[in-house]
Backbone atoms as SQL, in Angstrom:
CREATE TABLE atoms (id INTEGER PRIMARY KEY, chain TEXT, resi INTEGER, resn TEXT, atom TEXT, x REAL, y REAL, z REAL);
INSERT INTO atoms VALUES
  (1, 'A', 1, 'MET', 'N', 40.414, 61.716, 114.452),
  (2, 'A', 1, 'MET', 'CA', 41.604, 61.594, 113.641),
  (3, 'A', 1, 'MET', 'C', 42.700, 60.507, 114.755),
  (4, 'A', 2, 'SER', 'N', 43.375, 59.543, 114.235),
  (5, 'A', 2, 'SER', 'CA', 44.288, 58.707, 115.349),
  (6, 'A', 2, 'SER', 'C', 45.358, 59.614, 115.484),
  (7, 'A', 3, 'GLU', 'N', 45.756, 59.226, 116.799),
  (8, 'A', 3, 'GLU', 'CA', 47.365, 60.138, 117.013),
  (9, 'A', 3, 'GLU', 'C', 48.624, 59.580, 116.095),
  (10, 'A', 4, 'GLU', 'N', 48.221, 58.299, 115.195),
  (11, 'A', 4, 'GLU', 'CA', 49.526, 58.047, 114.296),
  (12, 'A', 4, 'GLU', 'C', 49.374, 58.670, 112.962),
  (13, 'A', 5, 'THR', 'N', 48.343, 59.553, 112.747),
  (14, 'A', 5, 'THR', 'CA', 48.133, 60.158, 111.547),
  (15, 'A', 5, 'THR', 'C', 48.937, 61.404, 111.183),
  (16, 'A', 6, 'ALA', 'N', 50.053, 61.278, 110.320),
  (17, 'A', 6, 'ALA', 'CA', 51.262, 62.246, 110.127),
  (18, 'A', 6, 'ALA', 'C', 50.278, 63.277, 109.225),
  (19, 'A', 7, 'LEU', 'N', 50.374, 64.585, 109.486),
  (20, 'A', 7, 'LEU', 'CA', 50.028, 65.451, 108.434),
  (21, 'A', 7, 'LEU', 'C', 50.879, 66.548, 107.954),
  (22, 'A', 8, 'PHE', 'N', 51.274, 66.754, 106.723),
  (23, 'A', 8, 'PHE', 'CA', 52.465, 67.705, 106.266),
  (24, 'A', 8, 'PHE', 'C', 51.596, 69.414, 106.575),
  (25, 'A', 9, 'CYS', 'N', 50.435, 69.020, 106.416),
  (26, 'A', 9, 'CYS', 'CA', 49.918, 70.371, 106.694),
  (27, 'A', 9, 'CYS', 'C', 48.194, 70.352, 107.190),
  (28, 'A', 10, 'PRO', 'N', 48.250, 71.033, 108.554),
  (29, 'A', 10, 'PRO', 'CA', 46.920, 70.768, 109.214),
  (30, 'A', 10, 'PRO', 'C', 45.935, 71.188, 108.536),
  (31, 'A', 11, 'LEU', 'N', 45.609, 71.988, 107.739),
  (32, 'A', 11, 'LEU', 'CA', 44.589, 71.976, 106.540),
  (33, 'A', 11, 'LEU', 'C', 44.287, 70.750, 105.928),
  (34, 'A', 12, 'GLN', 'N', 44.944, 69.802, 105.663),
  (35, 'A', 12, 'GLN', 'CA', 44.951, 68.682, 104.980),
  (36, 'A', 12, 'GLN', 'C', 43.814, 67.938, 106.067),
  (37, 'A', 13, 'GLY', 'N', 44.497, 67.812, 107.293),
  (38, 'A', 13, 'GLY', 'CA', 43.541, 67.020, 108.241),
  (39, 'A', 13, 'GLY', 'C', 42.129, 67.598, 108.391),
  (40, 'A', 14, 'VAL', 'N', 41.978, 68.995, 108.265),
  (41, 'A', 14, 'VAL', 'CA', 40.896, 69.342, 108.087),
  (42, 'A', 14, 'VAL', 'C', 39.887, 68.831, 106.864),
  (43, 'A', 15, 'ILE', 'N', 40.590, 69.106, 106.077),
  (44, 'A', 15, 'ILE', 'CA', 39.752, 68.636, 104.690),
  (45, 'A', 15, 'ILE', 'C', 39.326, 67.055, 104.512),
  (46, 'A', 16, 'ASP', 'N', 40.248, 66.452, 105.118),
  (47, 'A', 16, 'ASP', 'CA', 39.812, 65.081, 105.172),
  (48, 'A', 16, 'ASP', 'C', 38.706, 64.616, 105.958),
  (49, 'A', 17, 'ILE', 'N', 38.461, 65.639, 106.944),
  (50, 'A', 17, 'ILE', 'CA', 37.260, 65.230, 107.915),
  (51, 'A', 17, 'ILE', 'C', 35.826, 66.199, 107.536),
  (52, 'A', 18, 'ILE', 'N', 36.213, 67.295, 106.927),
  (53, 'A', 18, 'ILE', 'CA', 34.862, 68.134, 107.157),
  (54, 'A', 18, 'ILE', 'C', 34.725, 68.214, 105.493),
  (55, 'A', 19, 'GLY', 'N', 35.734, 67.585, 104.474),
  (56, 'A', 19, 'GLY', 'CA', 35.227, 68.003, 103.067),
  (57, 'A', 19, 'GLY', 'C', 34.569, 66.842, 102.409),
  (58, 'A', 20, 'LYS', 'N', 34.193, 66.120, 103.169),
  (59, 'A', 20, 'LYS', 'CA', 33.030, 64.885, 102.836),
  (60, 'A', 20, 'LYS', 'C', 31.584, 66.000, 102.743),
  (61, 'A', 21, 'LYS', 'N', 30.706, 65.240, 101.455),
  (62, 'A', 21, 'LYS', 'CA', 29.408, 66.080, 101.313),
  (63, 'A', 21, 'LYS', 'C', 28.801, 66.613, 102.578),
  (64, 'A', 22, 'TRP', 'N', 28.590, 65.713, 103.444),
  (65, 'A', 22, 'TRP', 'CA', 27.477, 65.736, 104.354),
  (66, 'A', 22, 'TRP', 'C', 28.187, 66.161, 105.996),
  (67, 'A', 23, 'SER', 'N', 29.495, 66.001, 106.056),
  (68, 'A', 23, 'SER', 'CA', 29.983, 66.486, 107.270),
  (69, 'A', 23, 'SER', 'C', 29.477, 67.532, 107.960),
  (70, 'A', 24, 'LEU', 'N', 29.998, 68.746, 107.456),
  (71, 'A', 24, 'LEU', 'CA', 29.559, 69.924, 107.895),
  (72, 'A', 24, 'LEU', 'C', 27.909, 70.232, 108.191),
  (73, 'A', 25, 'LEU', 'N', 27.395, 69.469, 107.201),
  (74, 'A', 25, 'LEU', 'CA', 25.668, 69.775, 107.573),
  (75, 'A', 25, 'LEU', 'C', 25.429, 68.936, 108.630),
  (76, 'A', 26, 'VAL', 'N', 25.956, 67.997, 108.862),
  (77, 'A', 26, 'VAL', 'CA', 25.402, 67.103, 110.152),
  (78, 'A', 26, 'VAL', 'C', 26.002, 67.493, 111.416),
  (79, 'A', 27, 'ILE', 'N', 27.374, 68.244, 111.320),
  (80, 'A', 27, 'ILE', 'CA', 27.606, 68.693, 112.663),
  (81, 'A', 27, 'ILE', 'C', 26.970, 70.005, 113.075),
  (82, 'A', 28, 'ASN', 'N', 26.618, 70.634, 111.861),
  (83, 'A', 28, 'ASN', 'CA', 25.688, 71.741, 112.383),
  (84, 'A', 28, 'ASN', 'C', 24.418, 71.209, 113.013),
  (85, 'A', 29, 'GLU', 'N', 23.852, 70.613, 112.345),
  (86, 'A', 29, 'GLU', 'CA', 22.192, 70.029, 112.725),
  (87, 'A', 29, 'GLU', 'C', 22.427, 69.693, 114.034),
  (88, 'A', 30, 'ILE', 'N', 23.472, 68.633, 114.368),
  (89, 'A', 30, 'ILE', 'CA', 23.472, 68.056, 115.754),
  (90, 'A', 30, 'ILE', 'C', 23.773, 69.238, 116.588),
  (91, 'A', 31, 'GLY', 'N', 24.831, 70.208, 116.195),
  (92, 'A', 31, 'GLY', 'CA', 25.019, 71.139, 117.320),
  (93, 'A', 31, 'GLY', 'C', 23.884, 72.143, 117.640),
  (94, 'A', 32, 'ASN', 'N', 22.841, 72.330, 116.514),
  (95, 'A', 32, 'ASN', 'CA', 21.530, 73.082, 116.763),
  (96, 'A', 32, 'ASN', 'C', 20.586, 72.539, 117.557),
  (97, 'A', 33, 'HIS', 'N', 20.476, 71.088, 117.673),
  (98, 'A', 33, 'HIS', 'CA', 19.777, 70.633, 118.450),
  (99, 'A', 33, 'HIS', 'C', 20.169, 69.747, 119.766),
  (100, 'A', 34, 'LYS', 'N', 21.707, 69.876, 119.797),
  (101, 'A', 34, 'LYS', 'CA', 22.477, 69.415, 121.229),
  (102, 'A', 34, 'LYS', 'C', 22.628, 67.889, 121.158),
  (103, 'A', 35, 'LYS', 'N', 21.457, 67.401, 120.829),
  (104, 'A', 35, 'LYS', 'CA', 21.191, 65.814, 120.538),
  (105, 'A', 35, 'LYS', 'C', 20.174, 65.345, 119.888),
  (106, 'A', 36, 'ILE', 'N', 20.410, 64.401, 118.796),
  (107, 'A', 36, 'ILE', 'CA', 19.009, 64.336, 117.880),
  (108, 'A', 36, 'ILE', 'C', 18.951, 62.775, 117.324),
  (109, 'A', 37, 'ARG', 'N', 18.269, 62.154, 117.096),
  (110, 'A', 37, 'ARG', 'CA', 17.983, 60.757, 116.533),
  (111, 'A', 37, 'ARG', 'C', 18.180, 60.721, 115.198),
  (112, 'A', 38, 'PHE', 'N', 18.384, 59.734, 114.542),
  (113, 'A', 38, 'PHE', 'CA', 19.124, 59.587, 113.228),
  (114, 'A', 38, 'PHE', 'C', 17.455, 59.927, 112.412),
  (115, 'A', 39, 'SER', 'N', 16.265, 59.472, 112.537),
  (116, 'A', 39, 'SER', 'CA', 15.469, 60.063, 111.968),
  (117, 'A', 39, 'SER', 'C', 14.958, 61.353, 111.774),
  (118, 'A', 40, 'GLU', 'N', 15.197, 61.955, 112.688),
  (119, 'A', 40, 'GLU', 'CA', 14.800, 63.405, 112.944),
  (120, 'A', 40, 'GLU', 'C', 16.087, 64.318, 112.320),
  (121, 'A', 41, 'LEU', 'N', 17.249, 63.535, 112.016),
  (122, 'A', 41, 'LEU', 'CA', 18.510, 64.088, 111.332),
  (123, 'A', 41, 'LEU', 'C', 18.076, 64.153, 110.023),
  (124, 'A', 42, 'ARG', 'N', 17.923, 62.807, 109.537),
  (125, 'A', 42, 'ARG', 'CA', 17.464, 62.682, 108.312),
  (126, 'A', 42, 'ARG', 'C', 16.607, 63.561, 107.859),
  (127, 'A', 43, 'ASN', 'N', 15.620, 63.926, 108.466),
  (128, 'A', 43, 'ASN', 'CA', 14.292, 64.799, 108.139),
  (129, 'A', 43, 'ASN', 'C', 15.074, 66.008, 107.753),
  (130, 'A', 44, 'GLU', 'N', 15.669, 66.705, 108.604),
  (131, 'A', 44, 'GLU', 'CA', 16.368, 68.190, 108.743),
  (132, 'A', 44, 'GLU', 'C', 16.940, 68.272, 107.402),
  (133, 'A', 45, 'LEU', 'N', 17.900, 67.210, 107.204),
  (134, 'A', 45, 'LEU', 'CA', 18.978, 67.243, 105.920),
  (135, 'A', 45, 'LEU', 'C', 18.290, 66.274, 104.769),
  (136, 'A', 46, 'ARG', 'N', 17.263, 67.365, 104.088),
  (137, 'A', 46, 'ARG', 'CA', 16.823, 67.077, 102.963),
  (138, 'A', 46, 'ARG', 'C', 17.705, 66.685, 101.978),
  (139, 'A', 47, 'GLY', 'N', 17.270, 65.409, 101.174),
  (140, 'A', 47, 'GLY', 'CA', 18.325, 64.906, 100.034),
  (141, 'A', 47, 'GLY', 'C', 19.235, 63.851, 100.872),
  (142, 'A', 48, 'VAL', 'N', 19.645, 63.783, 102.000),
  (143, 'A', 48, 'VAL', 'CA', 20.418, 62.635, 102.249),
  (144, 'A', 48, 'VAL', 'C', 20.021, 61.342, 102.298),
  (145, 'A', 49, 'THR', 'N', 20.603, 60.300, 101.844),
  (146, 'A', 49, 'THR', 'CA', 19.949, 59.029, 101.941),
  (147, 'A', 49, 'THR', 'C', 20.605, 58.489, 103.157),
  (148, 'A', 50, 'ALA', 'N', 19.596, 57.363, 103.697),
  (149, 'A', 50, 'ALA', 'CA', 20.243, 56.696, 104.975),
  (150, 'A', 50, 'ALA', 'C', 21.383, 55.864, 104.979),
  (151, 'A', 51, 'LYS', 'N', 21.848, 55.386, 103.662),
  (152, 'A', 51, 'LYS', 'CA', 23.323, 55.049, 103.520),
  (153, 'A', 51, 'LYS', 'C', 24.519, 56.196, 103.617),
  (154, 'A', 52, 'SER', 'N', 24.168, 57.068, 103.087),
  (155, 'A', 52, 'SER', 'CA', 24.693, 58.153, 103.026),
  (156, 'A', 52, 'SER', 'C', 25.311, 58.985, 104.353),
  (157, 'A', 53, 'LEU', 'N', 24.127, 59.060, 105.197),
  (158, 'A', 53, 'LEU', 'CA', 23.935, 59.671, 106.692),
  (159, 'A', 53, 'LEU', 'C', 24.559, 58.562, 107.605),
  (160, 'A', 54, 'THR', 'N', 24.231, 57.439, 107.426),
  (161, 'A', 54, 'THR', 'CA', 24.920, 56.358, 108.307),
  (162, 'A', 54, 'THR', 'C', 26.530, 56.392, 107.908),
  (163, 'A', 55, 'LYS', 'N', 26.911, 56.628, 107.050),
  (164, 'A', 55, 'LYS', 'CA', 28.293, 56.572, 106.686),
  (165, 'A', 55, 'LYS', 'C', 28.959, 57.571, 107.079),
  (166, 'A', 56, 'THR', 'N', 28.529, 58.935, 107.078),
  (167, 'A', 56, 'THR', 'CA', 28.817, 60.218, 107.573),
  (168, 'A', 56, 'THR', 'C', 29.296, 60.512, 108.860),
  (169, 'A', 57, 'LEU', 'N', 27.984, 59.498, 109.912),
  (170, 'A', 57, 'LEU', 'CA', 27.844, 59.318, 111.260),
  (171, 'A', 57, 'LEU', 'C', 29.119, 58.289, 111.670),
  (172, 'A', 58, 'ILE', 'N', 29.158, 57.513, 110.945),
  (173, 'A', 58, 'ILE', 'CA', 30.387, 56.516, 111.640),
  (174, 'A', 58, 'ILE', 'C', 31.524, 57.335, 111.292),
  (175, 'A', 59, 'ASP', 'N', 31.892, 58.018, 110.364),
  (176, 'A', 59, 'ASP', 'CA', 33.132, 58.568, 109.859),
  (177, 'A', 59, 'ASP', 'C', 33.136, 59.545, 111.136),
  (178, 'A', 60, 'LEU', 'N', 32.201, 60.432, 111.480),
  (179, 'A', 60, 'LEU', 'CA', 32.429, 61.707, 112.402),
  (180, 'A', 60, 'LEU', 'C', 32.800, 60.973, 113.999),
  (181, 'A', 61, 'GLN', 'N', 32.350, 59.903, 114.111),
  (182, 'A', 61, 'GLN', 'CA', 32.241, 59.251, 115.625),
  (183, 'A', 61, 'GLN', 'C', 33.520, 58.765, 115.469),
  (184, 'A', 62, 'ASN', 'N', 34.117, 58.233, 114.390),
  (185, 'A', 62, 'ASN', 'CA', 35.579, 57.619, 114.421),
  (186, 'A', 62, 'ASN', 'C', 36.763, 58.838, 114.376),
  (187, 'A', 63, 'ASN', 'N', 36.056, 59.837, 113.818),
  (188, 'A', 63, 'ASN', 'CA', 37.111, 61.212, 114.100),
  (189, 'A', 63, 'ASN', 'C', 37.012, 61.917, 115.410),
  (190, 'A', 64, 'GLY', 'N', 36.125, 61.453, 116.295),
  (191, 'A', 64, 'GLY', 'CA', 35.901, 61.945, 117.459),
  (192, 'A', 64, 'GLY', 'C', 35.313, 63.178, 117.460),
  (193, 'A', 65, 'LEU', 'N', 34.003, 63.470, 116.713),
  (194, 'A', 65, 'LEU', 'CA', 33.397, 64.718, 116.530),
  (195, 'A', 65, 'LEU', 'C', 31.873, 64.648, 117.101),
  (196, 'A', 66, 'ILE', 'N', 31.641, 63.290, 117.352),
  (197, 'A', 66, 'ILE', 'CA', 30.317, 63.079, 117.759),
  (198, 'A', 66, 'ILE', 'C', 30.482, 61.899, 118.578),
  (199, 'A', 67, 'THR', 'N', 29.190, 61.689, 119.445),
  (200, 'A', 67, 'THR', 'CA', 28.858, 60.482, 120.073),
  (201, 'A', 67, 'THR', 'C', 27.648, 59.894, 119.662),
  (202, 'A', 68, 'ARG', 'N', 27.701, 58.511, 119.968),
  (203, 'A', 68, 'ARG', 'CA', 26.130, 57.844, 119.602),
  (204, 'A', 68, 'ARG', 'C', 26.066, 57.311, 120.872),
  (205, 'A', 69, 'ARG', 'N', 24.737, 57.413, 121.210),
  (206, 'A', 69, 'ARG', 'CA', 24.346, 56.992, 122.759),
  (207, 'A', 69, 'ARG', 'C', 22.857, 55.819, 122.262),
  (208, 'A', 70, 'THR', 'N', 23.173, 54.667, 122.721),
  (209, 'A', 70, 'THR', 'CA', 22.083, 54.033, 122.574),
  (210, 'A', 70, 'THR', 'C', 21.336, 53.697, 124.017),
  (211, 'A', 71, 'TYR', 'N', 19.909, 53.538, 123.825),
  (212, 'A', 71, 'TYR', 'CA', 19.198, 53.154, 124.998),
  (213, 'A', 71, 'TYR', 'C', 18.610, 52.150, 125.225),
  (214, 'A', 72, 'ASN', 'N', 18.671, 51.531, 126.165),
  (215, 'A', 72, 'ASN', 'CA', 18.086, 50.112, 126.109),
  (216, 'A', 72, 'ASN', 'C', 16.637, 50.084, 126.315),
  (217, 'A', 73, 'GLU', 'N', 16.048, 50.361, 125.198),
  (218, 'A', 73, 'GLU', 'CA', 14.490, 50.652, 125.319),
  (219, 'A', 73, 'GLU', 'C', 13.717, 49.574, 123.849),
  (220, 'A', 74, 'ILE', 'N', 12.500, 49.617, 124.007),
  (221, 'A', 74, 'ILE', 'CA', 11.574, 49.106, 123.211),
  (222, 'A', 74, 'ILE', 'C', 10.748, 50.135, 122.484),
  (223, 'A', 75, 'PRO', 'N', 10.754, 50.438, 121.514),
  (224, 'A', 75, 'PRO', 'CA', 11.922, 50.208, 120.168),
  (225, 'A', 75, 'PRO', 'C', 13.392, 50.789, 120.826),
  (226, 'A', 76, 'PRO', 'N', 14.150, 50.111, 120.454),
  (227, 'A', 76, 'PRO', 'CA', 15.598, 50.835, 120.577),
  (228, 'A', 76, 'PRO', 'C', 15.460, 52.421, 120.014),
  (229, 'A', 77, 'ARG', 'N', 16.275, 53.305, 121.198),
  (230, 'A', 77, 'ARG', 'CA', 16.455, 54.451, 120.813),
  (231, 'A', 77, 'ARG', 'C', 18.080, 55.016, 120.897),
  (232, 'A', 78, 'VAL', 'N', 18.448, 55.594, 119.925),
  (233, 'A', 78, 'VAL', 'CA', 19.742, 56.163, 119.647),
  (234, 'A', 78, 'VAL', 'C', 19.809, 57.548, 119.385),
  (235, 'A', 79, 'GLU', 'N', 20.738, 58.447, 120.332),
  (236, 'A', 79, 'GLU', 'CA', 20.945, 59.783, 119.765),
  (237, 'A', 79, 'GLU', 'C', 22.379, 60.134, 119.541),
  (238, 'A', 80, 'TYR', 'N', 22.434, 61.182, 118.803),
  (239, 'A', 80, 'TYR', 'CA', 23.791, 61.507, 118.700),
  (240, 'A', 80, 'TYR', 'C', 23.773, 63.039, 119.183),
  (241, 'A', 81, 'SER', 'N', 25.036, 63.302, 119.387),
  (242, 'A', 81, 'SER', 'CA', 25.285, 64.429, 120.092),
  (243, 'A', 81, 'SER', 'C', 26.800, 64.924, 119.526),
  (244, 'A', 82, 'LEU', 'N', 27.387, 66.190, 120.091),
  (245, 'A', 82, 'LEU', 'CA', 28.601, 66.472, 119.450),
  (246, 'A', 82, 'LEU', 'C', 29.361, 66.167, 120.800),
  (247, 'A', 83, 'THR', 'N', 30.860, 65.941, 120.641),
  (248, 'A', 83, 'THR', 'CA', 31.744, 65.669, 121.534),
  (249, 'A', 83, 'THR', 'C', 32.311, 67.244, 122.079),
  (250, 'A', 84, 'GLU', 'N', 33.334, 67.477, 122.807),
  (251, 'A', 84, 'GLU', 'CA', 33.865, 68.702, 122.988),
  (252, 'A', 84, 'GLU', 'C', 34.366, 69.252, 121.500),
  (253, 'A', 85, 'GLU', 'N', 35.225, 68.513, 121.033),
  (254, 'A', 85, 'GLU', 'CA', 36.095, 68.893, 119.711),
  (255, 'A', 85, 'GLU', 'C', 34.897, 68.984, 118.360),
  (256, 'A', 86, 'GLY', 'N', 33.876, 68.391, 118.442),
  (257, 'A', 86, 'GLY', 'CA', 32.823, 68.628, 117.707),
  (258, 'A', 86, 'GLY', 'C', 31.929, 69.853, 117.976),
  (259, 'A', 87, 'GLN', 'N', 31.957, 70.158, 119.256),
  (260, 'A', 87, 'GLN', 'CA', 31.178, 71.581, 119.596),
  (261, 'A', 87, 'GLN', 'C', 32.225, 72.684, 118.858),
  (262, 'A', 88, 'SER', 'N', 33.507, 72.448, 119.340),
  (263, 'A', 88, 'SER', 'CA', 34.254, 73.654, 118.793),
  (264, 'A', 88, 'SER', 'C', 34.114, 73.941, 117.357),
  (265, 'A', 89, 'LEU', 'N', 33.865, 72.712, 116.594),
  (266, 'A', 89, 'LEU', 'CA', 34.056, 72.925, 115.106),
  (267, 'A', 89, 'LEU', 'C', 32.704, 73.599, 114.885),
  (268, 'A', 90, 'HIS', 'N', 31.691, 73.125, 115.464),
  (269, 'A', 90, 'HIS', 'CA', 30.202, 73.747, 115.296),
  (270, 'A', 90, 'HIS', 'C', 30.530, 75.093, 115.534),
  (271, 'A', 91, 'LYS', 'N', 30.961, 75.942, 116.480),
  (272, 'A', 91, 'LYS', 'CA', 31.213, 77.607, 116.521),
  (273, 'A', 91, 'LYS', 'C', 32.274, 77.816, 115.349),
  (274, 'A', 92, 'ILE', 'N', 33.100, 77.271, 114.798),
  (275, 'A', 92, 'ILE', 'CA', 33.554, 77.752, 113.786),
  (276, 'A', 92, 'ILE', 'C', 32.632, 77.774, 112.426),
  (277, 'A', 93, 'ILE', 'N', 31.699, 76.984, 112.266),
  (278, 'A', 93, 'ILE', 'CA', 30.875, 76.599, 111.101),
  (279, 'A', 93, 'ILE', 'C', 29.718, 77.805, 111.122),
  (280, 'A', 94, 'VAL', 'N', 29.468, 78.604, 112.144),
  (281, 'A', 94, 'VAL', 'CA', 28.560, 79.748, 112.200),
  (282, 'A', 94, 'VAL', 'C', 29.414, 80.790, 111.382),
  (283, 'A', 95, 'PRO', 'N', 30.633, 81.498, 111.521),
  (284, 'A', 95, 'PRO', 'CA', 30.955, 82.296, 110.875),
  (285, 'A', 95, 'PRO', 'C', 31.002, 82.073, 109.101),
  (286, 'A', 96, 'LEU', 'N', 31.161, 80.503, 108.707),
  (287, 'A', 96, 'LEU', 'CA', 31.276, 80.118, 107.452),
  (288, 'A', 96, 'LEU', 'C', 29.920, 80.292, 106.526),
  (289, 'A', 97, 'ILE', 'N', 28.802, 79.804, 107.561),
  (290, 'A', 97, 'ILE', 'CA', 27.379, 80.084, 107.241),
  (291, 'A', 97, 'ILE', 'C', 26.996, 81.511, 107.099),
  (292, 'A', 98, 'LEU', 'N', 27.551, 82.339, 108.048),
  (293, 'A', 98, 'LEU', 'CA', 27.238, 83.742, 107.666),
  (294, 'A', 98, 'LEU', 'C', 28.123, 84.205, 106.354),
  (295, 'A', 99, 'TRP', 'N', 29.136, 84.063, 106.304),
  (296, 'A', 99, 'TRP', 'CA', 30.157, 84.506, 104.999),
  (297, 'A', 99, 'TRP', 'C', 29.399, 83.947, 103.704),
  (298, 'A', 100, 'ALA', 'N', 29.148, 82.554, 103.745),
  (299, 'A', 100, 'ALA', 'CA', 28.168, 82.080, 102.399),
  (300, 'A', 100, 'ALA', 'C', 27.146, 82.876, 102.221),
  (301, 'A', 101, 'SER', 'N', 26.283, 83.081, 103.042),
  (302, 'A', 101, 'SER', 'CA', 24.879, 83.745, 102.797),
  (303, 'A', 101, 'SER', 'C', 24.970, 85.052, 102.578),
  (304, 'A', 102, 'SER', 'N', 26.132, 85.841, 102.726),
  (305, 'A', 102, 'SER', 'CA', 26.537, 87.258, 102.637),
  (306, 'A', 102, 'SER', 'C', 27.143, 87.552, 101.322),
  (307, 'A', 103, 'ARG', 'N', 27.667, 86.600, 100.577),
  (308, 'A', 103, 'ARG', 'CA', 28.166, 86.717, 99.503),
  (309, 'A', 103, 'ARG', 'C', 27.480, 87.434, 98.443),
  (310, 'A', 104, 'LYS', 'N', 27.870, 87.953, 97.631),
  (311, 'A', 104, 'LYS', 'CA', 27.382, 88.854, 96.577),
  (312, 'A', 104, 'LYS', 'C', 26.257, 87.651, 95.634),
  (313, 'A', 105, 'GLY', 'N', 25.277, 88.145, 95.402),
  (314, 'A', 105, 'GLY', 'CA', 24.327, 86.999, 94.684),
  (315, 'A', 105, 'GLY', 'C', 24.282, 85.896, 95.252),
  (316, 'A', 106, 'ALA', 'N', 24.554, 85.829, 96.729),
  (317, 'A', 106, 'ALA', 'CA', 23.957, 84.534, 97.280),
  (318, 'A', 106, 'ALA', 'C', 22.681, 84.613, 97.599),
  (319, 'A', 107, 'VAL', 'N', 21.565, 83.678, 97.358),
  (320, 'A', 107, 'VAL', 'CA', 20.341, 83.598, 97.511),
  (321, 'A', 107, 'VAL', 'C', 20.025, 82.432, 98.371),
  (322, 'A', 108, 'VAL', 'N', 19.477, 82.627, 99.769),
  (323, 'A', 108, 'VAL', 'CA', 19.281, 81.396, 100.583),
  (324, 'A', 108, 'VAL', 'C', 17.624, 80.956, 100.320),
  (325, 'A', 109, 'LYS', 'N', 17.393, 80.187, 99.800),
  (326, 'A', 109, 'LYS', 'CA', 16.201, 79.514, 99.572),
  (327, 'A', 109, 'LYS', 'C', 15.712, 78.306, 100.310),
  (328, 'A', 110, 'GLU', 'N', 16.510, 77.831, 100.946),
  (329, 'A', 110, 'GLU', 'CA', 16.223, 76.488, 101.969),
  (330, 'A', 110, 'GLU', 'C', 17.333, 76.120, 102.591),
  (331, 'A', 111, 'CYS', 'N', 17.105, 76.550, 104.154),
  (332, 'A', 111, 'CYS', 'CA', 18.562, 76.272, 104.945),
  (333, 'A', 111, 'CYS', 'C', 18.165, 75.967, 106.208),
  (334, 'A', 112, 'SER', 'N', 18.404, 74.933, 106.790),
  (335, 'A', 112, 'SER', 'CA', 17.930, 74.826, 108.398),
  (336, 'A', 112, 'SER', 'C', 19.029, 75.012, 109.305),
  (337, 'A', 113, 'CYS', 'N', 19.890, 76.129, 108.541),
  (338, 'A', 113, 'CYS', 'CA', 21.141, 76.771, 109.872),
  (339, 'A', 113, 'CYS', 'C', 20.220, 78.008, 110.704),
  (340, 'A', 114, 'LYS', 'N', 20.304, 77.717, 111.942),
  (341, 'A', 114, 'LYS', 'CA', 19.026, 78.293, 112.707),
  (342, 'A', 114, 'LYS', 'C', 19.500, 79.725, 112.981),
  (343, 'A', 115, 'MET', 'N', 20.727, 80.222, 112.717),
  (344, 'A', 115, 'MET', 'CA', 21.262, 81.656, 112.859),
  (345, 'A', 115, 'MET', 'C', 20.646, 82.449, 111.823),
  (346, 'A', 116, 'LEU', 'N', 20.694, 81.860, 110.609),
  (347, 'A', 116, 'LEU', 'CA', 19.853, 82.698, 109.350),
  (348, 'A', 116, 'LEU', 'C', 18.527, 83.261, 109.449),
  (349, 'A', 117, 'HIS', 'N', 17.500, 82.046, 110.502),
  (350, 'A', 117, 'HIS', 'CA', 16.143, 82.338, 110.788),
  (351, 'A', 117, 'HIS', 'C', 15.662, 83.343, 111.684),
  (352, 'A', 118, 'GLN', 'N', 16.931, 83.681, 112.835),
  (353, 'A', 118, 'GLN', 'CA', 16.561, 84.143, 113.927),
  (354, 'A', 118, 'GLN', 'C', 16.391, 85.743, 113.660);
């Protein structure tokens, strides 16, 4: 989020960043793996298109939540990891996941969230 962004409510800023369909899932997966490549991330997030994942990664990078590191190799290798701010968001996601999975009538059929499988 840029420093010039004026918010009437801090919650609006949160919604602007994580309210997009894949944002929390991407933050969670990167946080679970510490660093991950695009193809690995796409495999973990079943149902995401390459276009949607690319847009989500760009948005999260622009908001200072993830970093993209390119290695000068053949074939080229790119890895994504969380920034400090992204790591703090990842820590907040854990209670949300636990809350969602414990709700009355909640049935977790398929989830890549590590804490649900431990």
